[in-house]
N, C-alpha and C positions, 0 to 999 in steps of 0.2 A: 741551339738552333738545329745542329746536326742530329741531335737526339730526337727531335720532333719529326724530322724527315724520315729518320730510320723507323720510328714508331709507326708513322703513316704507311710507309712501305711495307712493314711487317703485317699490319692489319689488312691491307689490300691483298697481299700475297696469300695470307692464311685464309681469308674469306673466299678467294678464288679456288684455292686448293680444296676447301671443304665442299664447295659446290661440285667440283670435279669428282670427288670421292663419294658422291651420294650412294649410299649402300644399296638402295633399291635398284638404281640404274646399273650399278656394277654387277649385281647378281643376275639381272635380266640379260645383260650382254654376254656373260659367261654361259648362261644356260642356252642361249641361242647358238653360240659357238659349239657347245658340247652336243646339242641335238644334231647339228650338221655332221659332226665327227661320227656320232653313233650311226647315222644313216649310211655313211660311207664305210664305216667299220663293218657293219653287217654285210654289205655288198662285197667288200674286198676280202675280209678274213673268214667270214662265215658263209660265203656264197649264197647269201639271202637274196631271194628273187625280189627285185624292186618292181612292183606292179606299174608304177608310173615313172618312166625313165626321166621325165622332166624333173621329178623330185631329186633324183641323183645328180642331174646336170645342175640344178639350182644350188644344191649343197656344195658341189665342187666349185662352181662360179663364185659363190659367197666366200669360200675359203681362199680361193685364188685372189680375189679382189682385196680381201682384208690383209692377207699375209704376203702377197707378192709371189707365192710359191705356185707355179703352174701345175696343173694336172696333166697326166698323160692323155694322149689322144689315140683312139683306135685308128690304125692306119687304113683299114679297109673301109670302115663306115664314116671316118672323119668325125666321130663323136667323142665327147669327153669320156674317158675311161680311167677313173682313178686307180692307182696301183698301191700296193703295200708300201712302196717307197714314198709315194706322195703322202699317204696316211701317217707314216712315221714322222715325216718332216712337219706336217700340220700339227701333230701332237707335241712335238718338240717345241715348235713355235709357241704353242699355247702355254706350255710350262714356263717358257721364258718371258712371255708378254701378257699373261692373263691379267696382271695388275693394271695394264694400260687400256684394257677394254672398257668402253662405256657405251651407253645407249643414248642416242640423240632423240629426245622425245619429239622435237619439232620435225625432223626428217624421218622419224620412225625407222632408224637403222643403227646397226652396231658400227662403232668407229674405234680407231686406235688413237689414244691421246698422245700428243707429242710433248712429253715431259722433258 
C-alpha cells in the first residue's frame, strides 16, 4: 500500500515539474530578462543615449521587482539611474537564478519559481 502512495506521489510531482520546465516558457522568460539587461548595459557601460527614458525606467523596475535588487536613484532629479554596481548585481543574480525564471502565460509576465 505504501508503494502505491509513493507511486502516486511521484507521478504527481513529476507531472508538475514537467509543466514548470516548459522549454518554450523558460526560453521566453530568459530572453525578456536579457533584453532588459542589454538596455541597461548599453546605458551604463557604453553611454548609449536612451531616446525614451521610460524604457530605461521600465527595464530597471522590471529587474528590481524580479530580483529585489534596487536601482540607484539620481539625487538631483529623483529618477531611477542604474549604475554599474546595479548591473553587476543583476547579472550575478541571473547567473544564479536563470533556471528559476518562467513566463506566466495567464498574467503575461516573467516570474521566479519557488522550488
